[in-house]
N, CA, C, O and the ligand as a Tripos MOL2 file, in Angstrom:
@<TRIPOS>MOLECULE
protein
  321   319    81     0     0
PROTEIN
NO_CHARGES

@<TRIPOS>ATOM
      1 N          18.9910    2.9360   13.1970 N.3       1 MET1
      2 CA         18.1240    3.9720   12.6260 C.3       1 MET1
      3 C          16.7320    3.9200   13.2580 C.2       1 MET1
      4 O          16.1370    4.9530   13.5660 O.2       1 MET1
      5 N          16.2320    2.7170   13.4430 N.am      2 ARG2
      6 CA         14.9160    2.5820   14.0570 C.3       2 ARG2
      7 C          14.9200    3.1150   15.4940 C.2       2 ARG2
      8 O          13.9410    3.6910   15.9690 O.2       2 ARG2
      9 N          16.0390    2.9060   16.1570 N.am      3 LYS3
     10 CA         16.1820    3.3770   17.5290 C.3       3 LYS3
     11 C          16.0850    4.9050   17.5680 C.2       3 LYS3
     12 O          15.4320    5.4890   18.4330 O.2       3 LYS3
     13 N          16.7550    5.5240   16.6040 N.am      4 MET4
     14 CA         16.7430    6.9800   16.5140 C.3       4 MET4
     15 C          15.3330    7.4880   16.2300 C.2       4 MET4
     16 O          14.8730    8.4690   16.8140 O.2       4 MET4
     17 N          14.6750    6.8010   15.3310 N.am      5 TYR5
     18 CA         13.3210    7.1700   14.9510 C.3       5 TYR5
     19 C          12.3610    7.0550   16.1390 C.2       5 TYR5
     20 O          11.5170    7.9230   16.3630 O.2       5 TYR5
     21 N          12.5080    5.9820   16.8760 N.am      6 THR6
     22 CA         11.6550    5.7530   18.0360 C.3       6 THR6
     23 C          11.8580    6.8380   19.0950 C.2       6 THR6
     24 O          10.9030    7.3210   19.7040 O.2       6 THR6
     25 N          13.1190    7.2070   19.3000 N.am      7 ALA7
     26 CA         13.4410    8.2540   20.2680 C.3       7 ALA7
     27 C          12.8060    9.5760   19.8510 C.2       7 ALA7
     28 O          12.2390   10.3050   20.6650 O.2       7 ALA7
     29 N          12.9200    9.8600   18.5600 N.am      8 MET8
     30 CA         12.3610   11.0900   18.0140 C.3       8 MET8
     31 C          10.8560   11.1140   18.1730 C.2       8 MET8
     32 O          10.2730   12.1250   18.5640 O.2       8 MET8
     33 N          10.2360    9.9890   17.8650 N.am      9 LEU9
     34 CA          8.7890    9.8790   17.9350 C.3       9 LEU9
     35 C           8.2910   10.0900   19.3600 C.2       9 LEU9
     36 O           7.2980   10.7800   19.5870 O.2       9 LEU9
     37 N           8.9790    9.4980   20.2990 N.am     10 ARG10
     38 CA          8.6010    9.5940   21.6990 C.3      10 ARG10
     39 C           8.6940   11.0430   22.1670 C.2      10 ARG10
     40 O           7.8060   11.5460   22.8540 O.2      10 ARG10
     41 N           9.7820   11.7030   21.7830 N.am     11 LYS11
     42 CA          9.9780   13.0770   22.2070 C.3      11 LYS11
     43 C           8.9540   14.0110   21.5620 C.2      11 LYS11
     44 O           8.4700   14.9530   22.1890 O.2      11 LYS11
     45 N           8.6340   13.7320   20.3030 N.am     12 ALA12
     46 CA          7.7320   14.6010   19.5520 C.3      12 ALA12
     47 C           6.3140   14.6110   20.1330 C.2      12 ALA12
     48 O           5.5720   15.5730   19.9390 O.2      12 ALA12
     49 N           5.9430   13.5570   20.8350 N.am     13 GLN13
     50 CA          4.6060   13.4990   21.4390 C.3      13 GLN13
     51 C           4.4000   14.6500   22.4160 C.2      13 GLN13
     52 O           3.2830   15.1350   22.5910 O.2      13 GLN13
     53 N           5.4880   15.0820   23.0490 N.am     14 ASN14
     54 CA          5.3970   16.1540   24.0370 C.3      14 ASN14
     55 C           6.1290   17.4070   23.5920 C.2      14 ASN14
     56 O           6.4410   18.2750   24.4070 O.2      14 ASN14
     57 N           6.3960   17.4990   22.3240 N.am     15 ASP15
     58 CA          7.1820   18.6110   21.8070 C.3      15 ASP15
     59 C           6.5840   19.1030   20.4880 C.2      15 ASP15
     60 O           6.9590   18.6300   19.4150 O.2      15 ASP15
     61 N           5.6460   20.0620   20.5760 N.am     16 PRO16
     62 CA          4.9270   20.5440   19.3960 C.3      16 PRO16
     63 C           5.8480   21.0870   18.2970 C.2      16 PRO16
     64 O           5.5730   20.9190   17.1090 O.2      16 PRO16
     65 N           6.9250   21.7290   18.6990 N.am     17 THR17
     66 CA          7.8580   22.2890   17.7170 C.3      17 THR17
     67 C           8.5200   21.1830   16.9010 C.2      17 THR17
     68 O           8.6250   21.2630   15.6770 O.2      17 THR17
     69 N           8.9540   20.1690   17.6010 N.am     18 LEU18
     70 CA          9.5870   19.0310   16.9500 C.3      18 LEU18
     71 C           8.5840   18.3150   16.0460 C.2      18 LEU18
     72 O           8.9020   17.9180   14.9250 O.2      18 LEU18
     73 N           7.3770   18.1640   16.5600 N.am     19 MET19
     74 CA          6.3140   17.5240   15.7970 C.3      19 MET19
     75 C           6.0760   18.2570   14.4800 C.2      19 MET19
     76 O           5.9500   17.6470   13.4180 O.2      19 MET19
     77 N           6.0170   19.5860   14.5830 N.am     20 LYS20
     78 CA          5.7750   20.4330   13.4170 C.3      20 LYS20
     79 C           6.8920   20.2720   12.3910 C.2      20 LYS20
     80 O           6.6440   20.1510   11.1910 O.2      20 LYS20
     81 N           8.1140   20.2720   12.8860 N.am     21 MET21
     82 CA          9.2790   20.1410   12.0340 C.3      21 MET21
     83 C           9.2500   18.8300   11.2510 C.2      21 MET21
     84 O           9.5240   18.8040   10.0510 O.2      21 MET21
     85 N           8.9190   17.7610   11.9360 N.am     22 PHE22
     86 CA          8.9410   16.4690   11.2740 C.3      22 PHE22
     87 C           7.7490   16.2660   10.3520 C.2      22 PHE22
     88 O           7.8320   15.5420    9.3600 O.2      22 PHE22
     89 N           6.6550   16.9040   10.6860 N.am     23 LYS23
     90 CA          5.5120   16.8560    9.7770 C.3      23 LYS23
     91 C           5.8600   17.5410    8.4690 C.2      23 LYS23
     92 O           5.4690   17.0940    7.3910 O.2      23 LYS23
     93 N           6.5990   18.6300    8.5810 N.am     24 LYS24
     94 CA          7.0090   19.3820    7.4120 C.3      24 LYS24
     95 C           7.9410   18.5340    6.5400 C.2      24 LYS24
     96 O           7.7660   18.4420    5.3250 O.2      24 LYS24
     97 N           8.9270   17.9220    7.1840 N.am     25 ILE25
     98 CA          9.8470   17.0360    6.4660 C.3      25 ILE25
     99 C           9.0680   15.9310    5.7770 C.2      25 ILE25
    100 O           9.3000   15.6020    4.6140 O.2      25 ILE25
    101 N           8.1500   15.3780    6.5250 N.am     26 HIS26
    102 CA          7.3580   14.2630    6.0320 C.3      26 HIS26
    103 C           6.5800   14.6520    4.7750 C.2      26 HIS26
    104 O           6.5450   13.8990    3.8010 O.2      26 HIS26
    105 N           5.9670   15.8120    4.8020 N.am     27 LYS27
    106 CA          5.1990   16.2980    3.6570 C.3      27 LYS27
    107 C           6.0980   16.5290    2.4510 C.2      27 LYS27
    108 O           5.7380   16.2020    1.3200 O.2      27 LYS27
    109 N           7.2700   17.0960    2.7090 N.am     28 GLU28
    110 CA          8.2230   17.3620    1.6300 C.3      28 GLU28
    111 C           8.6670   16.0740    0.9550 C.2      28 GLU28
    112 O           8.9840   16.0580   -0.2340 O.2      28 GLU28
    113 N           8.6850   15.0060    1.7220 N.am     29 LYS29
    114 CA          9.1160   13.7200    1.1700 C.3      29 LYS29
    115 C           7.9280   12.9330    0.6120 C.2      29 LYS29
    116 O           8.0630   11.7660    0.2450 O.2      29 LYS29
    117 N           6.7910   13.5700    0.5540 N.am     30 GLY30
    118 CA          5.6300   12.9390   -0.0670 C.3      30 GLY30
    119 C           4.7830   12.0930    0.8560 C.2      30 GLY30
    120 O           3.9750   11.2910    0.3870 O.2      30 GLY30
    121 N           4.9480   12.2530    2.1590 N.am     31 GLY31
    122 CA          4.1740   11.4570    3.1050 C.3      31 GLY31
    123 C           2.8630   12.1290    3.4720 C.2      31 GLY31
    124 O           2.5910   13.2570    3.0610 O.2      31 GLY31
    125 N           2.0640   11.4300    4.2410 N.am     32 ILE32
    126 CA          0.7640   11.9320    4.6550 C.3      32 ILE32
    127 C           0.7780   12.1950    6.1580 C.2      32 ILE32
    128 O           1.2710   11.3820    6.9410 O.2      32 ILE32
    129 N           0.2330   13.3360    6.5440 N.am     33 VAL33
    130 CA          0.1480   13.6550    7.9660 C.3      33 VAL33
    131 C          -1.3050   13.5530    8.4200 C.2      33 VAL33
    132 O          -2.2100   14.0540    7.7520 O.2      33 VAL33
    133 N          -1.5170   12.9120    9.5370 N.am     34 GLY34
    134 CA         -2.8680   12.6970   10.0610 C.3      34 GLY34
    135 C          -3.5570   13.9930   10.4500 C.2      34 GLY34
    136 O          -2.9140   14.9610   10.8570 O.2      34 GLY34
    137 N          -4.8710   13.9910   10.3180 N.am     35 GLU35
    138 CA         -5.6710   15.1850   10.5850 C.3      35 GLU35
    139 C          -5.6410   15.5800   12.0650 C.2      35 GLU35
    140 O          -5.4810   16.7550   12.3940 O.2      35 GLU35
    141 N          -5.7930   14.6190   12.9310 N.am     36 ASN36
    142 CA         -5.8890   14.9300   14.3590 C.3      36 ASN36
    143 C          -4.5520   14.7910   15.0820 C.2      36 ASN36
    144 O          -4.4870   14.3310   16.2220 O.2      36 ASN36
    145 N          -3.4920   15.1980   14.3920 N.am     37 GLY37
    146 CA         -2.2010   15.3050   15.0400 C.3      37 GLY37
    147 C          -1.4280   14.0220   15.2260 C.2      37 GLY37
    148 O          -0.3570   14.0330   15.8320 O.2      37 GLY37
    149 N          -1.9390   12.9200   14.7240 N.am     38 GLU38
    150 CA         -1.1570   11.7020   14.9230 C.3      38 GLU38
    151 C           0.0250   11.6810   13.9440 C.2      38 GLU38
    152 O          -0.0320   12.2320   12.8450 O.2      38 GLU38
    153 N           1.0490   11.0480   14.3760 N.am     39 PHE39
    154 CA          2.3050   11.0590   13.6400 C.3      39 PHE39
    155 C           2.3370    9.8920   12.6650 C.2      39 PHE39
    156 O           2.5140    8.7380   13.0540 O.2      39 PHE39
    157 N           2.1600   10.2190   11.3850 N.am     40 LEU40
    158 CA          2.1110    9.1510   10.4000 C.3      40 LEU40
    159 C           3.4050    9.0140    9.6030 C.2      40 LEU40
    160 O           3.4740    8.2690    8.6250 O.2      40 LEU40
    161 N           4.4090    9.7320   10.0310 N.am     41 MET41
    162 CA          5.6690    9.6620    9.3170 C.3      41 MET41
    163 C           6.2530    8.2650    9.4790 C.2      41 MET41
    164 O           6.3950    7.7690   10.5970 O.2      41 MET41
    165 N           6.5790    7.6530    8.3880 N.am     42 ASP42
    166 CA          7.2100    6.3500    8.5460 C.3      42 ASP42
    167 C           8.7260    6.4830    8.4780 C.2      42 ASP42
    168 O           9.2650    7.5850    8.3770 O.2      42 ASP42
    169 N           9.3760    5.3830    8.5320 N.am     43 LEU43
    170 CA         10.8260    5.3890    8.6800 C.3      43 LEU43
    171 C          11.5480    5.9440    7.4480 C.2      43 LEU43
    172 O          12.5990    6.5720    7.5800 O.2      43 LEU43
    173 N          10.9970    5.7190    6.2610 N.am     44 ASN44
    174 CA         11.7140    6.0850    5.0500 C.3      44 ASN44
    175 C          11.9380    7.5820    4.8250 C.2      44 ASN44
    176 O          13.0600    7.9790    4.5090 O.2      44 ASN44
    177 N          10.9190    8.4220    4.9750 N.am     45 PRO45
    178 CA         11.1830    9.8610    4.8240 C.3      45 PRO45
    179 C          12.1860   10.3540    5.8550 C.2      45 PRO45
    180 O          13.0200   11.2140    5.5720 O.2      45 PRO45
    181 N          12.0920    9.8020    7.0370 N.am     46 PHE46
    182 CA         13.0280   10.2020    8.0860 C.3      46 PHE46
    183 C          14.4430    9.7600    7.7360 C.2      46 PHE46
    184 O          15.4070   10.4920    7.9570 O.2      46 PHE46
    185 N          14.5510    8.5860    7.2020 N.am     47 LYS47
    186 CA         15.8280    8.0410    6.7490 C.3      47 LYS47
    187 C          16.4500    8.9520    5.6940 C.2      47 LYS47
    188 O          17.6260    9.3070    5.7710 O.2      47 LYS47
    189 N          15.6290    9.3220    4.7040 N.am     48 ASP48
    190 CA         16.0670   10.2190    3.6350 C.3      48 ASP48
    191 C          16.5700   11.5310    4.2010 C.2      48 ASP48
    192 O          17.6270   12.0360    3.8220 O.2      48 ASP48
    193 N          15.7800   12.0670    5.1190 N.am     49 PHE49
    194 CA         16.1270   13.3460    5.7250 C.3      49 PHE49
    195 C          17.4520   13.2530    6.4690 C.2      49 PHE49
    196 O          18.3150   14.1200    6.3350 O.2      49 PHE49
    197 N          17.5990   12.2120    7.2390 N.am     50 HIS50
    198 CA         18.8230   12.0270    8.0140 C.3      50 HIS50
    199 C          20.0310   11.8570    7.0940 C.2      50 HIS50
    200 O          21.1100   12.3880    7.3600 O.2      50 HIS50
    201 N          19.8340   11.1150    6.0180 N.am     51 LYS51
    202 CA         20.9000   10.8680    5.0660 C.3      51 LYS51
    203 C          21.3940   12.1820    4.4400 C.2      51 LYS51
    204 O          22.5960   12.4280    4.3440 O.2      51 LYS51
    205 N          20.4410   13.0100    4.0200 N.am     52 SER52
    206 CA         20.8160   14.2750    3.3890 C.3      52 SER52
    207 C          21.4770   15.2050    4.3930 C.2      52 SER52
    208 O          22.3490   16.0000    4.0420 O.2      52 SER52
    209 N          21.0490   15.0970    5.6490 N.am     53 LEU53
    210 CA         21.6600   15.9060    6.7060 C.3      53 LEU53
    211 C          23.1200   15.5070    6.9200 C.2      53 LEU53
    212 O          24.0010   16.3570    7.0450 O.2      53 LEU53
    213 N          23.3510   14.2140    6.9580 N.am     54 VAL54
    214 CA         24.7130   13.6980    7.1270 C.3      54 VAL54
    215 C          25.5870   14.0930    5.9380 C.2      54 VAL54
    216 O          26.7380   14.4980    6.1030 O.2      54 VAL54
    217 N          25.0190   13.9670    4.7360 N.am     55 GLU55
    218 CA         25.7370   14.3490    3.5170 C.3      55 GLU55
    219 C          26.1390   15.8240    3.5660 C.2      55 GLU55
    220 O          27.2740   16.1820    3.2510 O.2      55 GLU55
    221 N          25.2060   16.6550    3.9580 N.am     56 ALA56
    222 CA         25.4230   18.1040    3.9830 C.3      56 ALA56
    223 C          26.5190   18.4910    4.9650 C.2      56 ALA56
    224 O          27.1510   19.5380    4.8190 O.2      56 ALA56
    225 N          26.7450   17.6360    5.9750 N.am     57 HIS57
    226 CA         27.7210   17.9810    7.0070 C.3      57 HIS57
    227 C          28.9480   17.0900    6.9800 C.2      57 HIS57
    228 O          29.6650   16.9590    7.9720 O.2      57 HIS57
    229 N          29.1730   16.4900    5.8420 N.am     58 LYS58
    230 CA         30.3360   15.6400    5.6790 C.3      58 LYS58
    231 C          31.6280   16.3810    5.9970 C.2      58 LYS58
    232 O          32.5500   15.8290    6.5980 O.2      58 LYS58
    233 N          31.6750   17.6550    5.5740 N.am     59 GLY59
    234 CA         32.8650   18.4570    5.7520 C.3      59 GLY59
    235 C          33.1550   18.8510    7.1940 C.2      59 GLY59
    236 O          34.2510   19.3200    7.5040 O.2      59 GLY59
    237 N          32.1890   18.6640    8.0650 N.am     60 CYS60
    238 CA         32.3430   19.0970    9.4560 C.3      60 CYS60
    239 C          33.1780   18.1310   10.2900 C.2      60 CYS60
    240 O          33.6260   18.4900   11.3800 O.2      60 CYS60
    241 N          33.3910   16.9300    9.8040 N.am     61 GLY61
    242 CA         34.1220   15.9380   10.5780 C.3      61 GLY61
    243 C          33.2010   15.1270   11.4620 C.2      61 GLY61
    244 O          31.9990   15.3870   11.5220 O.2      61 GLY61
    245 N          33.7730   14.1230   12.1650 N.am     62 PRO62
    246 CA         32.9550   13.1880   12.9440 C.3      62 PRO62
    247 C          32.2290   13.8300   14.1260 C.2      62 PRO62
    248 O          31.2330   13.2840   14.6000 O.2      62 PRO62
    249 N          32.6960   14.9530   14.5980 N.am     63 ASN63
    250 CA         32.0360   15.5850   15.7420 C.3      63 ASN63
    251 C          31.2140   16.8040   15.3460 C.2      63 ASN63
    252 O          31.0810   17.7580   16.1120 O.2      63 ASN63
    253 N          30.6770   16.7550   14.1580 N.am     64 CYS64
    254 CA         29.8620   17.8590   13.6350 C.3      64 CYS64
    255 C          28.8310   18.3270   14.6600 C.2      64 CYS64
    256 O          27.9730   17.5600   15.0960 O.2      64 CYS64
    257 N          28.9320   19.5770   15.0250 N.am     65 ILE65
    258 CA         28.0570   20.1380   16.0570 C.3      65 ILE65
    259 C          26.6060   20.2120   15.5870 C.2      65 ILE65
    260 O          25.6790   20.1260   16.3920 O.2      65 ILE65
    261 N          26.4250   20.3690   14.3010 N.am     66 HIS66
    262 CA         25.0650   20.4650   13.7510 C.3      66 HIS66
    263 C          24.3040   19.1430   13.9020 C.2      66 HIS66
    264 O          23.1310   19.1180   14.2740 O.2      66 HIS66
    265 N          25.0080   18.0500   13.6020 N.am     67 LEU67
    266 CA         24.3870   16.7360   13.7650 C.3      67 LEU67
    267 C          24.1250   16.4440   15.2390 C.2      67 LEU67
    268 O          23.0910   15.8860   15.6060 O.2      67 LEU67
    269 N          25.0820   16.8330   16.0680 N.am     68 GLN68
    270 CA         24.8880   16.6180   17.5050 C.3      68 GLN68
    271 C          23.6890   17.3860   18.0210 C.2      68 GLN68
    272 O          22.9210   16.8920   18.8470 O.2      68 GLN68
    273 N          23.5370   18.6220   17.5130 N.am     69 ARG69
    274 CA         22.3820   19.4250   17.9020 C.3      69 ARG69
    275 C          21.0900   18.7700   17.4410 C.2      69 ARG69
    276 O          20.0840   18.7620   18.1510 O.2      69 ARG69
    277 N          21.1460   18.2220   16.2350 N.am     70 PHE70
    278 CA         19.9780   17.5420   15.6930 C.3      70 PHE70
    279 C          19.6010   16.3440   16.5660 C.2      70 PHE70
    280 O          18.4300   16.1450   16.8880 O.2      70 PHE70
    281 N          20.5950   15.5560   16.9420 N.am     71 TYR71
    282 CA         20.3300   14.3890   17.7820 C.3      71 TYR71
    283 C          19.7700   14.8060   19.1370 C.2      71 TYR71
    284 O          18.8600   14.1660   19.6650 O.2      71 TYR71
    285 N          20.3090   15.8630   19.6860 N.am     72 ALA72
    286 CA         19.8230   16.3520   20.9730 C.3      72 ALA72
    287 C          18.3760   16.7990   20.8530 C.2      72 ALA72
    288 O          17.5570   16.5620   21.7410 O.2      72 ALA72
    289 N          18.0810   17.4450   19.7480 N.am     73 LYS73
    290 CA         16.7440   17.9570   19.4960 C.3      73 LYS73
    291 C          15.7110   16.8400   19.4500 C.2      73 LYS73
    292 O          14.6130   16.9680   19.9930 O.2      73 LYS73
    293 N          16.0760   15.7520   18.7990 N.am     74 ILE74
    294 CA         15.1220   14.6530   18.6780 C.3      74 ILE74
    295 C          15.1950   13.6850   19.8530 C.2      74 ILE74
    296 O          14.4440   12.7120   19.9120 O.2      74 ILE74
    297 N          16.1050   13.9580   20.7890 N.am     75 GLY75
    298 CA         16.1680   13.1300   21.9920 C.3      75 GLY75
    299 C          16.9150   11.8250   21.7910 C.2      75 GLY75
    300 O          16.6690   10.8370   22.4830 O.2      75 GLY75
    301 N          17.8380   11.8370   20.8260 N.am     76 TYR76
    302 CA         18.6170   10.6280   20.5580 C.3      76 TYR76
    303 C          20.0880   10.9200   20.8160 C.2      76 TYR76
    304 O          20.6270   11.9080   20.3170 O.2      76 TYR76
    305 N          20.7310   10.0640   21.5920 N.am     77 TYR77
    306 CA         22.1200   10.3080   21.9250 C.3      77 TYR77
    307 C          22.9990    9.1390   21.4870 C.2      77 TYR77
    308 O          23.1950    8.1800   22.2330 O.2      77 TYR77
    309 N          23.5180    9.2350   20.2820 N.am     78 PRO78
    310 CA         24.3610    8.1470   19.7820 C.3      78 PRO78
    311 C          25.7340    8.1840   20.4470 C.2      78 PRO78
    312 O          26.1370    9.1900   21.0300 O.2      78 PRO78
    313 N          26.4250    7.0840   20.3450 N.am     79 PHE79
    314 CA         27.7880    7.0430   20.8670 C.3      79 PHE79
    315 C          28.7370    7.5640   19.8030 C.2      79 PHE79
    316 O          28.6050    7.2430   18.6220 O.2      79 PHE79
    317 N          29.6700    8.3520   20.2240 N.am     80 TRP80
    318 CA         30.6000    8.9530   19.2690 C.3      80 TRP80
    319 C          31.9350    8.2600   19.3380 C.2      80 TRP80
    320 O          32.8570    8.6220   18.6080 O.2      80 TRP80
    321 ZN         27.9330   20.4400   10.5070 Zn       81 ZN81
@<TRIPOS>BOND
     1     1     2 1
     2     2     3 1
     3     3     4 2
     4     3     5 am
     5     5     6 1
     6     6     7 1
     7     7     8 2
     8     7     9 am
     9     9    10 1
    10    10    11 1
    11    11    12 2
    12    11    13 am
    13    13    14 1
    14    14    15 1
    15    15    16 2
    16    15    17 am
    17    17    18 1
    18    18    19 1
    19    19    20 2
    20    19    21 am
    21    21    22 1
    22    22    23 1
    23    23    24 2
    24    23    25 am
    25    25    26 1
    26    26    27 1
    27    27    28 2
    28    27    29 am
    29    29    30 1
    30    30    31 1
    31    31    32 2
    32    31    33 am
    33    33    34 1
    34    34    35 1
    35    35    36 2
    36    35    37 am
    37    37    38 1
    38    38    39 1
    39    39    40 2
    40    39    41 am
    41    41    42 1
    42    42    43 1
    43    43    44 2
    44    43    45 am
    45    45    46 1
    46    46    47 1
    47    47    48 2
    48    47    49 am
    49    49    50 1
    50    50    51 1
    51    51    52 2
    52    51    53 am
    53    53    54 1
    54    54    55 1
    55    55    56 2
    56    55    57 am
    57    57    58 1
    58    58    59 1
    59    59    60 2
    60    59    61 am
    61    61    62 1
    62    62    63 1
    63    63    64 2
    64    63    65 am
    65    65    66 1
    66    66    67 1
    67    67    68 2
    68    67    69 am
    69    69    70 1
    70    70    71 1
    71    71    72 2
    72    71    73 am
    73    73    74 1
    74    74    75 1
    75    75    76 2
    76    75    77 am
    77    77    78 1
    78    78    79 1
    79    79    80 2
    80    79    81 am
    81    81    82 1
    82    82    83 1
    83    83    84 2
    84    83    85 am
    85    85    86 1
    86    86    87 1
    87    87    88 2
    88    87    89 am
    89    89    90 1
    90    90    91 1
    91    91    92 2
    92    91    93 am
    93    93    94 1
    94    94    95 1
    95    95    96 2
    96    95    97 am
    97    97    98 1
    98    98    99 1
    99    99   100 2
   100    99   101 am
   101   101   102 1
   102   102   103 1
   103   103   104 2
   104   103   105 am
   105   105   106 1
   106   106   107 1
   107   107   108 2
   108   107   109 am
   109   109   110 1
   110   110   111 1
   111   111   112 2
   112   111   113 am
   113   113   114 1
   114   114   115 1
   115   115   116 2
   116   115   117 am
   117   117   118 1
   118   118   119 1
   119   119   120 2
   120   119   121 am
   121   121   122 1
   122   122   123 1
   123   123   124 2
   124   123   125 am
   125   125   126 1
   126   126   127 1
   127   127   128 2
   128   127   129 am
   129   129   130 1
   130   130   131 1
   131   131   132 2
   132   131   133 am
   133   133   134 1
   134   134   135 1
   135   135   136 2
   136   135   137 am
   137   137   138 1
   138   138   139 1
   139   139   140 2
   140   139   141 am
   141   141   142 1
   142   142   143 1
   143   143   144 2
   144   143   145 am
   145   145   146 1
   146   146   147 1
   147   147   148 2
   148   147   149 am
   149   149   150 1
   150   150   151 1
   151   151   152 2
   152   151   153 am
   153   153   154 1
   154   154   155 1
   155   155   156 2
   156   155   157 am
   157   157   158 1
   158   158   159 1
   159   159   160 2
   160   159   161 am
   161   161   162 1
   162   162   163 1
   163   163   164 2
   164   163   165 am
   165   165   166 1
   166   166   167 1
   167   167   168 2
   168   167   169 am
   169   169   170 1
   170   170   171 1
   171   171   172 2
   172   171   173 am
   173   173   174 1
   174   174   175 1
   175   175   176 2
   176   175   177 am
   177   177   178 1
   178   178   179 1
   179   179   180 2
   180   179   181 am
   181   181   182 1
   182   182   183 1
   183   183   184 2
   184   183   185 am
   185   185   186 1
   186   186   187 1
   187   187   188 2
   188   187   189 am
   189   189   190 1
   190   190   191 1
   191   191   192 2
   192   191   193 am
   193   193   194 1
   194   194   195 1
   195   195   196 2
   196   195   197 am
   197   197   198 1
   198   198   199 1
   199   199   200 2
   200   199   201 am
   201   201   202 1
   202   202   203 1
   203   203   204 2
   204   203   205 am
   205   205   206 1
   206   206   207 1
   207   207   208 2
   208   207   209 am
   209   209   210 1
   210   210   211 1
   211   211   212 2
   212   211   213 am
   213   213   214 1
   214   214   215 1
   215   215   216 2
   216   215   217 am
   217   217   218 1
   218   218   219 1
   219   219   220 2
   220   219   221 am
   221   221   222 1
   222   222   223 1
   223   223   224 2
   224   223   225 am
   225   225   226 1
   226   226   227 1
   227   227   228 2
   228   227   229 am
   229   229   230 1
   230   230   231 1
   231   231   232 2
   232   231   233 am
   233   233   234 1
   234   234   235 1
   235   235   236 2
   236   235   237 am
   237   237   238 1
   238   238   239 1
   239   239   240 2
   240   239   241 am
   241   241   242 1
   242   242   243 1
   243   243   244 2
   244   243   245 am
   245   245   246 1
   246   246   247 1
   247   247   248 2
   248   247   249 am
   249   249   250 1
   250   250   251 1
   251   251   252 2
   252   251   253 am
   253   253   254 1
   254   254   255 1
   255   255   256 2
   256   255   257 am
   257   257   258 1
   258   258   259 1
   259   259   260 2
   260   259   261 am
   261   261   262 1
   262   262   263 1
   263   263   264 2
   264   263   265 am
   265   265   266 1
   266   266   267 1
   267   267   268 2
   268   267   269 am
   269   269   270 1
   270   270   271 1
   271   271   272 2
   272   271   273 am
   273   273   274 1
   274   274   275 1
   275   275   276 2
   276   275   277 am
   277   277   278 1
   278   278   279 1
   279   279   280 2
   280   279   281 am
   281   281   282 1
   282   282   283 1
   283   283   284 2
   284   283   285 am
   285   285   286 1
   286   286   287 1
   287   287   288 2
   288   287   289 am
   289   289   290 1
   290   290   291 1
   291   291   292 2
   292   291   293 am
   293   293   294 1
   294   294   295 1
   295   295   296 2
   296   295   297 am
   297   297   298 1
   298   298   299 1
   299   299   300 2
   300   299   301 am
   301   301   302 1
   302   302   303 1
   303   303   304 2
   304   303   305 am
   305   305   306 1
   306   306   307 1
   307   307   308 2
   308   307   309 am
   309   309   310 1
   310   310   311 1
   311   311   312 2
   312   311   313 am
   313   313   314 1
   314   314   315 1
   315   315   316 2
   316   315   317 am
   317   317   318 1
   318   318   319 1
   319   319   320 2
@<TRIPOS>SUBSTRUCTURE
     1 MET1         2 RESIDUE 1 A MET
     2 ARG2         6 RESIDUE 1 A ARG
     3 LYS3        10 RESIDUE 1 A LYS
     4 MET4        14 RESIDUE 1 A MET
     5 TYR5        18 RESIDUE 1 A TYR
     6 THR6        22 RESIDUE 1 A THR
     7 ALA7        26 RESIDUE 1 A ALA
     8 MET8        30 RESIDUE 1 A MET
     9 LEU9        34 RESIDUE 1 A LEU
    10 ARG10       38 RESIDUE 1 A ARG
    11 LYS11       42 RESIDUE 1 A LYS
    12 ALA12       46 RESIDUE 1 A ALA
    13 GLN13       50 RESIDUE 1 A GLN
    14 ASN14       54 RESIDUE 1 A ASN
    15 ASP15       58 RESIDUE 1 A ASP
    16 PRO16       62 RESIDUE 1 A PRO
    17 THR17       66 RESIDUE 1 A THR
    18 LEU18       70 RESIDUE 1 A LEU
    19 MET19       74 RESIDUE 1 A MET
    20 LYS20       78 RESIDUE 1 A LYS
    21 MET21       82 RESIDUE 1 A MET
    22 PHE22       86 RESIDUE 1 A PHE
    23 LYS23       90 RESIDUE 1 A LYS
    24 LYS24       94 RESIDUE 1 A LYS
    25 ILE25       98 RESIDUE 1 A ILE
    26 HIS26      102 RESIDUE 1 A HIS
    27 LYS27      106 RESIDUE 1 A LYS
    28 GLU28      110 RESIDUE 1 A GLU
    29 LYS29      114 RESIDUE 1 A LYS
    30 GLY30      118 RESIDUE 1 A GLY
    31 GLY31      122 RESIDUE 1 A GLY
    32 ILE32      126 RESIDUE 1 A ILE
    33 VAL33      130 RESIDUE 1 A VAL
    34 GLY34      134 RESIDUE 1 A GLY
    35 GLU35      138 RESIDUE 1 A GLU
    36 ASN36      142 RESIDUE 1 A ASN
    37 GLY37      146 RESIDUE 1 A GLY
    38 GLU38      150 RESIDUE 1 A GLU
    39 PHE39      154 RESIDUE 1 A PHE
    40 LEU40      158 RESIDUE 1 A LEU
    41 MET41      162 RESIDUE 1 A MET
    42 ASP42      166 RESIDUE 1 A ASP
    43 LEU43      170 RESIDUE 1 A LEU
    44 ASN44      174 RESIDUE 1 A ASN
    45 PRO45      178 RESIDUE 1 A PRO
    46 PHE46      182 RESIDUE 1 A PHE
    47 LYS47      186 RESIDUE 1 A LYS
    48 ASP48      190 RESIDUE 1 A ASP
    49 PHE49      194 RESIDUE 1 A PHE
    50 HIS50      198 RESIDUE 1 A HIS
    51 LYS51      202 RESIDUE 1 A LYS
    52 SER52      206 RESIDUE 1 A SER
    53 LEU53      210 RESIDUE 1 A LEU
    54 VAL54      214 RESIDUE 1 A VAL
    55 GLU55      218 RESIDUE 1 A GLU
    56 ALA56      222 RESIDUE 1 A ALA
    57 HIS57      226 RESIDUE 1 A HIS
    58 LYS58      230 RESIDUE 1 A LYS
    59 GLY59      234 RESIDUE 1 A GLY
    60 CYS60      238 RESIDUE 1 A CYS
    61 GLY61      242 RESIDUE 1 A GLY
    62 PRO62      246 RESIDUE 1 A PRO
    63 ASN63      250 RESIDUE 1 A ASN
    64 CYS64      254 RESIDUE 1 A CYS
    65 ILE65      258 RESIDUE 1 A ILE
    66 HIS66      262 RESIDUE 1 A HIS
    67 LEU67      266 RESIDUE 1 A LEU
    68 GLN68      270 RESIDUE 1 A GLN
    69 ARG69      274 RESIDUE 1 A ARG
    70 PHE70      278 RESIDUE 1 A PHE
    71 TYR71      282 RESIDUE 1 A TYR
    72 ALA72      286 RESIDUE 1 A ALA
    73 LYS73      290 RESIDUE 1 A LYS
    74 ILE74      294 RESIDUE 1 A ILE
    75 GLY75      298 RESIDUE 1 A GLY
    76 TYR76      302 RESIDUE 1 A TYR
    77 TYR77      306 RESIDUE 1 A TYR
    78 PRO78      310 RESIDUE 1 A PRO
    79 PHE79      314 RESIDUE 1 A PHE
    80 TRP80      318 RESIDUE 1 A TRP
    81 ZN81       321 GROUP 0 **** ****
């Protein structure tokens, strides 16, 4: 999970859209976002978000395209 988070964080530094998306998630989970654009999202809100995403796509099977798209978006490529 930390590996995924790190990959996402690295990609978000150069990806304003991704940054915006995760800031939004972070706020929804009760986190604080830095004033000057620094990424203050910690691992737990991201964990929660990922968990609910996996839950929501349980019915899609192990090769769920939505999760794969999500991983691609954040720059993380897990082994299937
Ligand atoms: Zn799905």
